[in-house]
N, C-alpha and C positions, 0 to 999 in steps of 0.2 A: 560494634562501634565506639569511638573514643569513651563516650558517658558510659556506657555499659560498664555492669560490673561481671567479672568472671568469677565462676563458681568451680573453677577446676585449673590446673596448670596449665601452663602454655607448653604443649609439646614439641619439642625442637629435633629435626634430625640434622647432623652434622657430617658433612661430605667435605674430606679433604686427603690426598695422597700421603699427605705428611703423619706419620703415628704420632711424632713430637706434638703438633697443632693439633691433631684430634684430641689427644689426652689433656693437652690446655683447655681447650675451648671446654671438653666435659668437666675439667676441674671448674671451671669460671661459672658454668651455667648450673653444675649440679647443685652449688653452695648458694644460688640464688632464690630465695622462696618465690614462690609462684611459676619458677620455670623446672620443665622436666627434660634431661635428654632420652628422647625416646627411641635413638638409635646412631650409630656411626657408621660410615662406609669409605672404604678408601677411594673408588672411582665410581662414575656414573651408572655402569652396570650394577656393582653391587650396591648403589642407593636406590635403584629403581625397586629392588625386590625389599630393601626395607622400609622405602616409602609406601609402597603398595600393603605391606603388613601393620605399619604403625599408624598411617593417616597423620601426619603430622600437622601442628597450626603453622610451624615456620620452618624453613631450611635454610641452613649457612653453608656457602657454595663457594668451593676455590675456583678459580679459574684456570687455573696450569695443572691440568691431571693426565694420568696417561690412557689410552685406549678412546676417550671423548673428552673433548676440552669442556669447560664450566660453560662457555657462551652456548654450544650445541646443545648440551642438556638443559640449560634454561630455555632454551627453544623450546625444546619437548613438553618441559613442566607447563610453561605458559600455554602450549596449543593443546596437551591432552587434558592437564589435571591441574589447572590454575591454582599455585599454593604460594603464600608470601616467602619471597626469598631474600635475605641478606648476603650480600656478596662477601667476602672475607679475601684481600687481594694484597699484592705486595705494591711497594710504593715507587716500583720504576715506571719510567716514561710506558712501556708496554703494558703493564700491569694497569695506568690510569686509563689508558684508551681503551682496552678491552671493558674495564667496571663502566666506562660512559658507555660503551655500545651496550652492557648488560643492563645499565638502568631504562636505556632507550628499551629494549627486548621486554621490561616489566619486572624487574627487581626492584624491590621497594628502597633497598636503601645498601649503601657499603661501607665498611671496615677496613681500614689499612692495616695489614699486619705490622706486629712490632719489629723492631731492629733487632732485637735481642729476645732472648728466653727469659728474662728476668727485669726487676728494676721498674721505673718510674713508664716506660713505654709499656709495658704488658698491662699495667694496673688502669692506666687510662684508656687503653685497648677493651680491657674488660668492661670499665662503667660503660663506653660507647658502645659495647657490642650489645650489651644490657638492655639498655635503653632504646635502641634500634629495633631489637626483637620484641619489645613491649608495644613498641608502635606498629611494627609489621603486623603483629596479631591482630591488629585492627582493621587493617587494609581492605578495602573492598576491590575485589579482582575479577575480572571478567574472560572468557576465552581468546585467547590471543588473535589480534586482527593484524592484516599484513601491513607492513611500513606504507605509509601513503605518497609514495614515489610518483604516482600519476596524479595525486590531487592537483586539482587548475589552479592556477596563481589567479589572487583578486587582483581586481583593476587598481591602479593607481589612484590613490584619494586626488582631489583638484588641488588642494592644498598643502599638497606633502611637502613641499618645497619653500616653504612660505619663512620658514624659521621662528616662528612666532610661538610654535606650540610643537608638543612630542607627547610620547606614551611612554608609561610606567609599568613594569610588571614586577610582580613578586611572587615567588613558589618556593614550596620546600619539598616533604615528601611526596613521590611522584612528579614533581616538575621537570625532571629531566626531559622525560617523553613529552610531556605538556608544552613545554616551550619547543621542542624540535618539530612538532606537528603545528603550532602557531606560525614559525616562521617558515616552514616549509610553503607556505601558500602566499608570504609576503611577497611583493614585486619587489623588483631589484632596486627600483627608486621609492621604495616606502619613506613612510614618517620617520624620524628619528626616535629610537627606543632605547630605554634604558632597563635592564635588568637587576634584580638581585635576586637568585637562587641560592638557598642553603645547601653550603657544599665545600669541603676542604680544600685548603691552598693547594694539595698536591694533585685535584682531578679537576680544577678549574681550567686550566690552560688547553688541557686536554678537550674539554666540554666545549669551549671557545672555540677551537680549532675544528673540532668536528661539526658544527653547528656552522661553520664559513663554508665548509665542504657540501653541505648538505644544501644550503639555503643560497636565493640567487641575492639577497644583501650583505653586505660584507659585516662579519661577527667579529669582534673585537675583545680582548680583556681592557676594561676601563681602566686608563693611567689616569696622571693627574694632569690636570689643564687640558685634556681632549674634549674638542669641540663637539656638540651634539651635531648630526648633519644627517641630510636627507641620504637613505640608503646606508646607513650606518647603524649596527646595532652595538652597545657596548654593555658588558656583564661584569659586575664586581668582582673584585679578587674574592679569594676565597679566606681570607683572615682580616680584611680591612672593609669598614664601611663607605660604600659608594652617595655621594652627597651631588646633586645638581646645584648649582648657581648660576646667577645671569648677572651680566655684566653688559656693558654697550654694544659689544658684539655678538652678543646671544647668548646662548645656554652651554656650558661646560660642566665636565666632570672632576669631583675634586675628591680624592681619595684620603679617608679620616683613620687614625689608629684611635685607641681609646676603648673603654670597658665595652663588654656587649650589650645590647639593648635588646630588652622582651627577650633576653635569653640568646641573643645570637650577634655573633658578628662575621659575614656582615649583617645587617638588620633589615628587614623591609620595611619596617616603622620608621628607621633613619632615612631612607631612600624617600619612602610617600611625603613623610614631613616637609624633608627640603625640597620637595617638586611644589608640595602646597605653597611654601613661601616664596619659592623661587617664579612658578608659573601661574598661580591661581587658577582662574577658569581655564587656562589656553593648555589642559594637559588631559589626558584619557588614564586612570589609573585602573589596573586588573591585578585579583587576587587569585591564584591557582591554587591547586591542591597543598595540603600542608598540613602537619602536626602543630597544635599551640594557637597562641593568638598572634602571632608576630604579625605585625602589618595593619591591623584593624584599627589602631590609634591612628597610625599614619594616614590609613586611607579614608577615615573620618575626617581629617583635617583636610585630606584633598577637596572631600566632599564640601566641607563648609566652606573652603576656598572657592568654589564654583567649579570644579572639575567634574566631570562625567566619570564614575567608577561602574566597574564591571565584577561580579563574584562570578566563579565556577560553581555550578549546581553540584548539590551533592550526587545526585546520579551518575555523573562523570569523574568525580575525584575518588583517588585512591584513598586519601585520608581527609574526610571533610571537617578540618580541625580550624585552618586559617579561615577561609572563606566563612564557617559558619560564625566565627566570632566576630568577623565584620561585618556581617548580615545582621547578627543580633547587636551591635553598635550602633545602627544605622547608617553605616557607611557604605552598604552597595543599592546603587541606585537599580540596579537590573540584575538578575542572576539568571544565568544560562548553562546549558551543557557545553562543554568544551567543543563541539564542532561547529558550534555559532558564535563563539566568541571571536576570530579573526575577523570575520567580516562586521560586525556590530563595532568593533574595536575602530577599524577605519572608517563607518560609516559614521560614528560619533566624534572621531578626528576631523573629518570635513564640516560637522556642524559645529564646532565650537565657535561662540558668538552667535549662533541662532537661536540659543537656548536660553531659558531664564535663569537667573543664579540662584542656586540652592539657596533654603532657607536655614 
């Protein structure tokens, strides 16, 4: 877990069909204290034997490989031998789509391959990869369950179209799968929802488009001035903050530049703090799996403003960092496993105005 102290190096297996990329990753990781390259493989068949003999803590996995693609191999890993996986993918549109599917399948995180073999791109990628491998080594994984295609849709809350209330969700590591599962059971005319998920700008359009295909509500990339509306989900861009403001017509999205907040842009704290200011008690806040503390202060501001706040329970988190920090800060009114959060979220939305203000 994130608070524990490792007494041995994080053992990593690198899987990539490019010899240049394998050697680059081996060089990056071998030089990092506390990380050890346990093995390398050119394709999933070779990787299967390397993994069997080395029992790694983390696997880095390319998507496009001969004989078996990375997504098919990831499915096998998550089904037969759940191991934290960090995808190392190209920045093409096809690569972004595949990476989002990988995160849904159970990959802990993703890193984009640099455009060139030298320079700033490689250095930035190296630091990102090292950080994500360290987070992945703390992840809690379970045996892969089937996608919830047959999950029953929840009933529409009575007040979903009131225009005076909405739901805000924040997530990081493990959030892609969780947000998909939450939206999968939302009715087409669900309450307005705004989401900040830590994710690079190259991946967010693919994320929003895939959620839109898989969900009954309309899922959109948040844009400047977009109105919060029944049946519409807005997701923060990958490189700017999402803020909600209120005017005479209701609530709208505002997109802000500026420095990272709580180490992130977009920041969950930024979203939640704006919700506290704009909506007060007329909102529900939800914090899901993620590393670090982003969202704790903002969710506390929401709770102190009278909003109802929900945190994901440790038992279902991939990384119990953000929900833990929020709980320890006193920001969480109720903590639940993921499976119970969508129904509670809608129940709480309908109950706005029926409960006493938080102290």
